[in-house]
MDTraj code that builds the backbone (N, CA, C; nanometers):
import mdtraj as md
import numpy as np

residues = "MET SER GLU VAL SER TYR TYR SER VAL GLU GLY LEU LYS LYS LEU LYS ASP GLU LEU SER HIS LEU GLU HIS THR GLU ARG PRO ARG VAL SER GLN GLU ILE GLY ASP ALA ILE ASP LYS GLY ASP LEU SER GLU ASN ALA GLU TYR HIS ALA ALA LYS GLU GLU GLN SER LEU LEU GLU THR LYS ILE ALA LYS LEU LYS ASN VAL VAL ALA SER ALA ARG ILE ILE ASP GLU SER GLN LEU ASP THR SER LYS ILE LEU ILE HIS SER ILE VAL LYS LEU LYS ASN THR THR ASN GLY MET GLU PHE THR TYR THR LEU VAL ALA ASP SER GLU THR ASP ILE LYS ASN GLY LYS LEU SER VAL ASN SER PRO ILE GLY LYS GLY LEU LEU GLY LYS SER LEU GLY ASP ILE THR GLU ILE LYS VAL PRO ASN GLY VAL MET LYS PHE GLU VAL MET ASN ILE SER ARG".split()
xyz = np.array([
    [0.0851, -0.1188, 0.0000],
    [0.0000, 0.0000, 0.0000],
    [0.0886, 0.1238, 0.0000],
    [0.0470, 0.2240, -0.0702],
    [0.1280, 0.3449, -0.0820],
    [0.1016, 0.4394, 0.0351],
    [0.1737, 0.5484, 0.0348],
    [0.1641, 0.6502, 0.1377],
    [0.0247, 0.7127, 0.1391],
    [-0.0257, 0.7418, 0.2590],
    [-0.1574, 0.8035, 0.2734],
    [-0.1534, 0.9454, 0.2170],
    [-0.2555, 0.9800, 0.1392],
    [-0.2708, 1.1148, 0.0852],
    [-0.4063, 1.1684, 0.1283],
    [-0.4136, 1.2989, 0.1497],
    [-0.5367, 1.3611, 0.1973],
    [-0.6025, 1.4407, 0.0857],
    [-0.7336, 1.4224, 0.0727],
    [-0.8093, 1.4830, -0.0364],
    [-0.9356, 1.5483, 0.0155],
    [-0.9830, 1.6422, -0.0636],
    [-1.1167, 1.6960, -0.0409],
    [-1.2142, 1.5933, -0.0973],
    [-1.3406, 1.6052, -0.0618],
    [-1.4425, 1.5154, -0.1167],
    [-1.4413, 1.5256, -0.2692],
    [-1.4326, 1.6489, -0.3192],
    [-1.4309, 1.6740, -0.4642],
    [-1.3088, 1.6090, -0.5308],
    [-1.1936, 1.6208, -0.4677],
    [-1.0708, 1.5644, -0.5241],
    [-1.0744, 1.4128, -0.5313],
    [-1.1255, 1.3482, -0.4257],
    [-1.1338, 1.2025, -0.4257],
    [-1.2364, 1.1544, -0.5276],
    [-1.3472, 1.2270, -0.5412],
    [-1.4479, 1.1896, -0.6411],
    [-1.3874, 1.1949, -0.7811],
    [-1.3076, 1.2973, -0.8079],
    [-1.2425, 1.3116, -0.9382],
    [-1.1514, 1.1909, -0.9667],
    [-1.0763, 1.1482, -0.8657],
    [-0.9895, 1.0306, -0.8819],
    [-1.0714, 0.9049, -0.9106],
    [-1.1780, 0.8863, -0.8336],
    [-1.2628, 0.7680, -0.8522],
    [-1.3306, 0.7694, -0.9889],
    [-1.3725, 0.8869, -1.0343],
    [-1.4338, 0.8986, -1.1672],
    [-1.3337, 0.8627, -1.2765],
    [-1.2099, 0.9092, -1.2607],
    [-1.1063, 0.8768, -1.3589],
    [-1.0795, 0.7268, -1.3609],
    [-1.0712, 0.6653, -1.2430],
    [-1.0486, 0.5211, -1.2345],
    [-1.1629, 0.4452, -1.3012],
    [-1.2855, 0.4856, -1.2742],
    [-1.4014, 0.4211, -1.3347],
    [-1.3981, 0.4333, -1.4871],
    [-1.3628, 0.5512, -1.5365],
    [-1.3534, 0.5728, -1.6817],
    [-1.2484, 0.4797, -1.7429],
    [-1.1343, 0.4696, -1.6782],
    [-1.0280, 0.3832, -1.7311],
    [-1.0714, 0.2371, -1.7329],
    [-1.1358, 0.1933, -1.6246],
    [-1.1756, 0.0528, -1.6140],
    [-1.2935, 0.0173, -1.7043],
    [-1.3902, 0.1065, -1.7149],
    [-1.5147, 0.0721, -1.7843],
    [-1.5261, 0.1246, -1.9270],
    [-1.4400, 0.2175, -1.9654],
    [-1.4438, 0.2710, -2.1013],
    [-1.3153, 0.2405, -2.1770],
    [-1.2030, 0.2810, -2.1189],
    [-1.0753, 0.2644, -2.1890],
    [-1.0308, 0.1185, -2.1987],
    [-1.0452, 0.0423, -2.0901],
    [-1.0024, -0.0982, -2.0920],
    [-1.0780, -0.1776, -2.1991],
    [-1.2119, -0.1686, -2.2070],
    [-1.2829, -0.2414, -2.3133],
    [-1.2448, -0.1935, -2.4539],
    [-1.2207, -0.0630, -2.4694],
    [-1.1818, -0.0096, -2.5997],
    [-1.0484, -0.0692, -2.6445],
    [-0.9518, -0.0740, -2.5540],
    [-0.8203, -0.1291, -2.5879],
    [-0.8311, -0.2788, -2.6160],
    [-0.9116, -0.3490, -2.5383],
    [-0.9320, -0.4926, -2.5633],
    [-0.9920, -0.5160, -2.7017],
    [-1.0853, -0.4294, -2.7395],
    [-1.1461, -0.4400, -2.8727],
    [-1.0416, -0.4157, -2.9811],
    [-0.9542, -0.3172, -2.9602],
    [-0.8478, -0.2895, -3.0573],
    [-0.7550, -0.4097, -3.0724],
    [-0.7244, -0.4758, -2.9615],
    [-0.6395, -0.5955, -2.9674],
    [-0.7106, -0.7046, -3.0457],
    [-0.8389, -0.7241, -3.0167],
    [-0.9170, -0.8250, -3.0886],
    [-0.9236, -0.7973, -3.2377],
    [-0.9441, -0.6711, -3.2734],
    [-0.9491, -0.6336, -3.4152],
    [-0.8153, -0.6605, -3.4831],
    [-0.7062, -0.6310, -3.4127],
    [-0.5728, -0.6528, -3.4692],
    [-0.5440, -0.8016, -3.4859],
    [-0.5895, -0.8819, -3.3908],
    [-0.5697, -1.0276, -3.4000],
    [-0.6425, -1.0827, -3.5221],
    [-0.7618, -1.0288, -3.5480],
    [-0.8411, -1.0747, -3.6627],
    [-0.7716, -1.0490, -3.7963],
    [-0.6742, -0.9588, -3.7972],
    [-0.6038, -0.9262, -3.9219],
    [-0.4944, -1.0264, -3.9563],
    [-0.4717, -1.1225, -3.8688],
    [-0.3773, -1.2289, -3.9046],
    [-0.2443, -1.2235, -3.8336],
    [-0.1377, -1.2532, -3.9065],
    [-0.0012, -1.2707, -3.8561],
    [0.0366, -1.1636, -3.7531],
    [0.0542, -1.2062, -3.6270],
    [0.0831, -1.1122, -3.5197],
    [0.2284, -1.0658, -3.5181],
    [0.3183, -1.1440, -3.5774],
    [0.4606, -1.1085, -3.5719],
    [0.4912, -0.9794, -3.6475],
    [0.4127, -0.9480, -3.7481],
    [0.4363, -0.8254, -3.8249],
    [0.3141, -0.7337, -3.8229],
    [0.2370, -0.7436, -3.7168],
    [0.1135, -0.6669, -3.7054],
    [0.1366, -0.5471, -3.6118],
    [0.1658, -0.4329, -3.6715],
    [0.1963, -0.3122, -3.5935],
    [0.0776, -0.2691, -3.5070],
    [-0.0436, -0.2844, -3.5593],
    [-0.1625, -0.2466, -3.4822],
    [-0.1724, -0.3289, -3.3547],
    [-0.1447, -0.4578, -3.3657],
    [-0.1503, -0.5474, -3.2502],
    [-0.0479, -0.5042, -3.1454],
    [0.0755, -0.4813, -3.1888],
    [0.1813, -0.4442, -3.0947],
    [0.1530, -0.3084, -3.0301],
    [0.0992, -0.2151, -3.1063],
    [0.0640, -0.0834, -3.0514],
    [-0.0485, -0.0965, -2.9484],
    [-0.1478, -0.1788, -2.9791],
    [-0.2600, -0.1985, -2.8869],
    [-0.2137, -0.2685, -2.7592],
    [-0.1227, -0.3653, -2.7719],
    [-0.0692, -0.4346, -2.6538],
    [0.0106, -0.3374, -2.5665],
    [0.0866, -0.2492, -2.6302],
    [0.1635, -0.1482, -2.5561],
    [0.0679, -0.0536, -2.4830],
    [-0.0377, -0.0114, -2.5528],
    [-0.1372, 0.0763, -2.4907],
    [-0.2043, 0.0066, -2.3726],
    [-0.2329, -0.1224, -2.3890],
    [-0.2945, -0.1995, -2.2815],
    [-0.2021, -0.2048, -2.1591],
    [-0.0751, -0.2267, -2.1833],
    [0.0217, -0.2325, -2.0739],
    [0.0271, -0.1000, -1.9979],
    [0.0334, 0.0102, -2.0708],
    [0.0365, 0.1423, -2.0079],
    [-0.0928, 0.1704, -1.9309],
    [-0.2050, 0.1312, -1.9897],
    [-0.3345, 0.1519, -1.9261],
    [-0.3447, 0.0730, -1.7957],
    [-0.3033, -0.0528, -1.7984],
    [-0.3106, -0.1364, -1.6780],
    [-0.2192, -0.0824, -1.5680],
    [-0.1042, -0.0290, -1.6067],
    [-0.0139, 0.0319, -1.5089],
    [-0.0801, 0.1540, -1.4454],
    [-0.1428, 0.2362, -1.5283],
    [-0.2103, 0.3565, -1.4788],
    [-0.3261, 0.3193, -1.3857],
    [-0.4026, 0.2170, -1.4227],
    [-0.5142, 0.1715, -1.3395],
    [-0.4623, 0.1228, -1.2044],
    [-0.3557, 0.0433, -1.2057],
    [-0.2996, -0.0096, -1.0810],
    [-0.2521, 0.1033, -0.9893],
    [-0.1842, 0.2021, -1.0466],
    [-0.1363, 0.3151, -0.9662],
    [-0.2533, 0.3943, -0.9080],
    [-0.3544, 0.4168, -0.9901],
    [-0.4708, 0.4927, -0.9446],
    [-0.5467, 0.4173, -0.8351],
    [-0.5578, 0.2851, -0.8488],
    [-0.6220, 0.2041, -0.7445],
    [-0.5462, 0.2180, -0.6128],
    [-0.4141, 0.2187, -0.6204],
    [-0.3310, 0.2363, -0.5013],
    [-0.3569, 0.3709, -0.4357],
    [-0.3625, 0.4755, -0.5171],
    [-0.3859, 0.6105, -0.4649],
    [-0.5233, 0.6176, -0.3986],
    [-0.6260, 0.5647, -0.4652],
    [-0.7619, 0.5680, -0.4103],
    [-0.7690, 0.4873, -0.2806],
    [-0.7023, 0.3719, -0.2776],
    [-0.7050, 0.2872, -0.1584],
    [-0.6393, 0.3549, -0.0380],
    [-0.5394, 0.4376, -0.0632],
    [-0.4684, 0.5025, 0.0477],
    [-0.5158, 0.6461, 0.0719],
    [-0.6185, 0.6886, 0.0012],
    [-0.6688, 0.8259, 0.0150],
    [-0.7549, 0.8401, 0.1401],
    [-0.7437, 0.9542, 0.2024],
    [-0.8262, 0.9875, 0.3179],
    [-0.8892, 1.1237, 0.2925],
    [-1.0159, 1.1364, 0.3320],
    [-1.0861, 1.2638, 0.3156],
    [-1.0615, 1.3486, 0.4399],
    [-1.0333, 1.4739, 0.4174],
    [-1.0084, 1.5669, 0.5271],
    [-1.1390, 1.6345, 0.5662],
    [-1.1673, 1.6338, 0.6962],
    [-1.2811, 1.7089, 0.7489],
    [-1.2302, 1.8502, 0.7756],
    [-1.2535, 1.9381, 0.6806],
    [-1.1976, 2.0728, 0.6876],
    [-1.2483, 2.1525, 0.8074],
    [-1.3640, 2.1152, 0.8615],
    [-1.4169, 2.1883, 0.9769],
    [-1.3327, 2.1634, 1.1018],
    [-1.2537, 2.0567, 1.1012],
    [-1.1712, 2.0229, 1.2168],
    [-1.0286, 2.0777, 1.2074],
    [-0.9965, 2.1440, 1.0974],
    [-0.8599, 2.1920, 1.0778],
    [-0.8364, 2.3256, 1.1479],
    [-0.7169, 2.3409, 1.2015],
    [-0.6723, 2.4636, 1.2670],
    [-0.6509, 2.5710, 1.1600],
    [-0.7188, 2.6827, 1.1730],
    [-0.7034, 2.7885, 1.0722],
    [-0.5943, 2.8887, 1.1082],
    [-0.5248, 2.8668, 1.2201],
    [-0.4178, 2.9600, 1.2566],
    [-0.2866, 2.9258, 1.1866],
    [-0.2785, 2.8069, 1.1295],
    [-0.1577, 2.7641, 1.0584],
    [-0.1953, 2.7132, 0.9197],
    [-0.1003, 2.7227, 0.8281],
    [-0.1233, 2.6752, 0.6916],
    [-0.1088, 2.5236, 0.6888],
    [-0.2148, 2.4579, 0.6440],
    [-0.2195, 2.3123, 0.6306],
    [-0.2732, 2.2794, 0.4920],
    [-0.2802, 2.1507, 0.4606],
    [-0.3432, 2.1106, 0.3349],
    [-0.4874, 2.1611, 0.3367],
    [-0.5339, 2.2096, 0.2265],
    [-0.6675, 2.2657, 0.2035],
    [-0.6843, 2.4054, 0.2609],
    [-0.5750, 2.4654, 0.3083],
    [-0.5810, 2.6058, 0.3486],
    [-0.5886, 2.6922, 0.2230],
    [-0.6666, 2.7982, 0.2315],
    [-0.6679, 2.9000, 0.1265],
    [-0.5792, 3.0117, 0.1801],
    [-0.4717, 3.0388, 0.1092],
    [-0.3681, 3.1279, 0.1599],
    [-0.3511, 3.2485, 0.0682],
    [-0.3567, 3.3665, 0.1272],
    [-0.3273, 3.4887, 0.0518],
    [-0.1841, 3.5279, 0.0866],
    [-0.1011, 3.5406, -0.0161],
    [0.0407, 3.5707, 0.0014],
    [0.0758, 3.7016, -0.0655],
    [0.1774, 3.7657, -0.0113],
    [0.2314, 3.8860, -0.0738],
    [0.3794, 3.8613, -0.0997],
    [0.4196, 3.8764, -0.2252],
    [0.5607, 3.8666, -0.2607],
    [0.6259, 3.9943, -0.2082],
    [0.7161, 3.9804, -0.1109],
    [0.7735, 4.0998, -0.0472],
    [0.8701, 4.1737, -0.1386],
    [0.9146, 4.1103, -0.2449],
    [1.0068, 4.1746, -0.3384],
    [0.9347, 4.2721, -0.4305],
    [0.8212, 4.2271, -0.4881],
    [0.7528, 4.3121, -0.5861],
    [0.6131, 4.3576, -0.5423],
    [0.5680, 4.3133, -0.4247],
    [0.4386, 4.3558, -0.3724],
    [0.3177, 4.2855, -0.4316],
    [0.3387, 4.1939, -0.5257],
    [0.2254, 4.1225, -0.5871],
    [0.1605, 4.0293, -0.4850],
    [0.0279, 4.0187, -0.4938],
    [-0.0457, 3.9302, -0.4044],
    [-0.1045, 3.8145, -0.4836],
    [-0.1046, 3.6976, -0.4200],
    [-0.1550, 3.5743, -0.4810],
    [-0.2423, 3.5035, -0.3795],
    [-0.3391, 3.4282, -0.4276],
    [-0.4193, 3.3427, -0.3409],
    [-0.4121, 3.2010, -0.3956],
    [-0.3758, 3.1075, -0.3084],
    [-0.3644, 2.9667, -0.3457],
    [-0.4399, 2.8812, -0.2458],
    [-0.4879, 2.7681, -0.2928],
    [-0.5397, 2.6639, -0.2059],
    [-0.4386, 2.5508, -0.2116],
    [-0.3902, 2.5062, -0.0958],
    [-0.2942, 2.3961, -0.0932],
    [-0.3698, 2.2640, -0.0995],
    [-0.3340, 2.1810, -0.1958],
    [-0.4063, 2.0565, -0.2216],
    [-0.3090, 1.9402, -0.2406],
    [-0.3643, 1.8190, -0.2474],
    [-0.2851, 1.7000, -0.2779],
    [-0.2342, 1.7087, -0.4215],
    [-0.1278, 1.6338, -0.4504],
    [-0.0658, 1.6384, -0.5831],
    [-0.1663, 1.6211, -0.6967],
    [-0.2560, 1.5238, -0.6839],
    [-0.3467, 1.4945, -0.7951],
    [-0.4566, 1.5994, -0.8123],
    [-0.4715, 1.6891, -0.7156],
    [-0.5716, 1.7956, -0.7265],
    [-0.5113, 1.9257, -0.7788],
    [-0.3797, 1.9272, -0.8009],
    [-0.3098, 2.0482, -0.8432],
    [-0.3681, 2.1033, -0.9731],
    [-0.3947, 2.2328, -0.9740],
    [-0.4468, 2.3021, -1.0914],
    [-0.4073, 2.4493, -1.0778],
    [-0.2867, 2.4810, -1.1217],
    [-0.2310, 2.6148, -1.1039],
    [-0.3221, 2.7228, -1.1626],
    [-0.3829, 2.6959, -1.2784],
    [-0.4703, 2.7957, -1.3421],
    [-0.5853, 2.8365, -1.2511],
    [-0.6297, 2.7424, -1.1663],
    [-0.7398, 2.7707, -1.0750],
    [-0.6921, 2.7933, -0.9322],
    [-0.5632, 2.8207, -0.9153],
    [-0.5097, 2.8547, -0.7840],
    [-0.4931, 2.7385, -0.6888],
    [-0.4878, 2.6159, -0.7399],
    [-0.4690, 2.4982, -0.6545],
    [-0.3241, 2.4525, -0.6657],
    [-0.2520, 2.4670, -0.5559],
    [-0.1085, 2.4434, -0.5514],
    [-0.0792, 2.3198, -0.4673],
    [0.0072, 2.2317, -0.5165],
    [0.0416, 2.1094, -0.4438],
    [0.1158, 2.1408, -0.3145],
    [0.0798, 2.0686, -0.2080],
    [0.1524, 2.0835, -0.0818],
    [0.2953, 2.0324, -0.0954],
    [0.3227, 1.9538, -0.1992],
    [0.4568, 1.8998, -0.2208],
    [0.5407, 1.9837, -0.3162],
    [0.4845, 2.0929, -0.3666],
    [0.5617, 2.1839, -0.4517],
    [0.6566, 2.2636, -0.3617],
    [0.7590, 2.3256, -0.4185],
    [0.8488, 2.4057, -0.3346],
    [0.7751, 2.5129, -0.2534],
    [0.6814, 2.5830, -0.3162],
    [0.6065, 2.6862, -0.2431],
    [0.5171, 2.6219, -0.1378],
    [0.4479, 2.5141, -0.1743],
    [0.3616, 2.4444, -0.0791],
    [0.4376, 2.3978, 0.0438],
    [0.5524, 2.3350, 0.0223],
    [0.6345, 2.2874, 0.1345],
    [0.6815, 2.4035, 0.2213],
    [0.7162, 2.5140, 0.1563],
    [0.7642, 2.6301, 0.2304],
    [0.6567, 2.6992, 0.3122],
    [0.5304, 2.6799, 0.2758],
    [0.4204, 2.7458, 0.3460],
    [0.3632, 2.6629, 0.4606],
    [0.3729, 2.5310, 0.4523],
    [0.3121, 2.4447, 0.5540],
    [0.3592, 2.4829, 0.6944],
    [0.2637, 2.4983, 0.7842],
    [0.2942, 2.5291, 0.9231],
    [0.3114, 2.6771, 0.9532],
    [0.3127, 2.7613, 0.8516],
    [0.3298, 2.9057, 0.8733],
    [0.1993, 2.9661, 0.9256],
    [0.2133, 3.0807, 0.9927],
    [0.0989, 3.1498, 1.0520],
    [0.0797, 3.2866, 0.9872],
    [-0.0333, 3.3477, 1.0177],
    [-0.0652, 3.4810, 0.9677],
    [0.0459, 3.5786, 1.0058],
    [0.0926, 3.6559, 0.9087],
    [0.1971, 3.7545, 0.9326],
    [0.3385, 3.7021, 0.9162],
    [0.3552, 3.5701, 0.9109],
    [0.4891, 3.5132, 0.8924],
    [0.5450, 3.5534, 0.7568],
    [0.6751, 3.5739, 0.7538],
    [0.7454, 3.5958, 0.6277],
    [0.8348, 3.4749, 0.6080],
    [0.8232, 3.4134, 0.4930],
    [0.8988, 3.2915, 0.4663],
    [0.9790, 3.3052, 0.3381],
    [1.0986, 3.2511, 0.3418],
    [1.1826, 3.2462, 0.2226],
    [1.1701, 3.1070, 0.1644],
    [1.1342, 3.1000, 0.0380],
    [1.1110, 2.9710, -0.0270],
    [1.2044, 2.9569, -0.1453],
    [1.2781, 2.8472, -0.1441],
    [1.3702, 2.8187, -0.2545],
    [1.2886, 2.7614, -0.3698],
    [1.2937, 2.8297, -0.4822],
    [1.2248, 2.7859, -0.6043],
    [1.3304, 2.7656, -0.7128],
    [1.2939, 2.7001, -0.8235],
    [1.3942, 2.6710, -0.9269],
    [1.4758, 2.7917, -0.9738],
    [1.4171, 2.9103, -0.9737],
    [1.4919, 3.0265, -1.0233],
    [1.5413, 3.1183, -0.9112],
    [1.5605, 3.0641, -0.7912],
    [1.6162, 3.1431, -0.6821],
    [1.5379, 3.1295, -0.5530],
    [1.5353, 3.2381, -0.4757],
    [1.4648, 3.2396, -0.3480],
    [1.3590, 3.3494, -0.3529],
    [1.2381, 3.3148, -0.3104],
    [1.1294, 3.4130, -0.3067],
    [1.0886, 3.4341, -0.1612],
    [1.0541, 3.5574, -0.1276],
    [1.0068, 3.5889, 0.0072],
    [0.8587, 3.6234, 0.0001],
    [0.7811, 3.5544, 0.0842],
    [0.6373, 3.5772, 0.0898],
    [0.5957, 3.6123, 0.2313],
    [0.4975, 3.7014, 0.2410],
    [0.4334, 3.7289, 0.3688],
    [0.2945, 3.6668, 0.3641],
    [0.2574, 3.5964, 0.4712],
    [0.1254, 3.5340, 0.4798],
    [0.0261, 3.6423, 0.5216],
    [-0.0640, 3.6770, 0.4311],
    [-0.1605, 3.7853, 0.4537],
    [-0.2929, 3.7351, 0.5123],
    [-0.3315, 3.6113, 0.4770],
    [-0.4585, 3.5567, 0.5247],
    [-0.4566, 3.4051, 0.5117],
    [-0.5240, 3.3374, 0.6057],
    [-0.5398, 3.1918, 0.6014],
    [-0.6872, 3.1631, 0.6257],
    [-0.7478, 3.0867, 0.5377],
    [-0.8884, 3.0497, 0.5565],
    [-0.9105, 2.9088, 0.5040],
    [-1.0343, 2.8624, 0.5170],
    [-1.0714, 2.7292, 0.4672],
    [-1.1793, 2.7454, 0.3639],
])
top = md.Topology()
chain = top.add_chain()
for i, resn in enumerate(residues, 1):
    res = top.add_residue(resn, chain, resSeq=i)
    for name in ("N", "CA", "C"):
        top.add_atom(name, md.element.get_by_symbol(name[0]), res)
traj = md.Trajectory(xyz[None], top)
């Protein structure tokens, strides 16, 4: 079993929906492609067959990994979380102390990450640097292009 990951109800539903789609839509489609390729005859020189088998292998690997993630997933009861510190599922308003720009992010599990919608992984450099910080804290976070300084302006759920 893999490491426990924490999800919102919405995030876990998204994972389960993806798993269901892979198992009930993609798996039968790939099996049909293999069957169609077999019907064409000689398998030793049948590129369609080999491509479909490769796709099947990748699909089964993805399904197995997703099953592991779903099995080890736990839903967070956000009403029980401490809002004085930044934790997973915190909505955090930050101010870049260098240029004064303000950002708002929600810290989420890796599979819920969606930067365009302000959902930042707790395992990203910024996410790791923010965990445990409190309102008013200034933190220096090492990012790929240097060090950024942020002030925590607000924490909510």
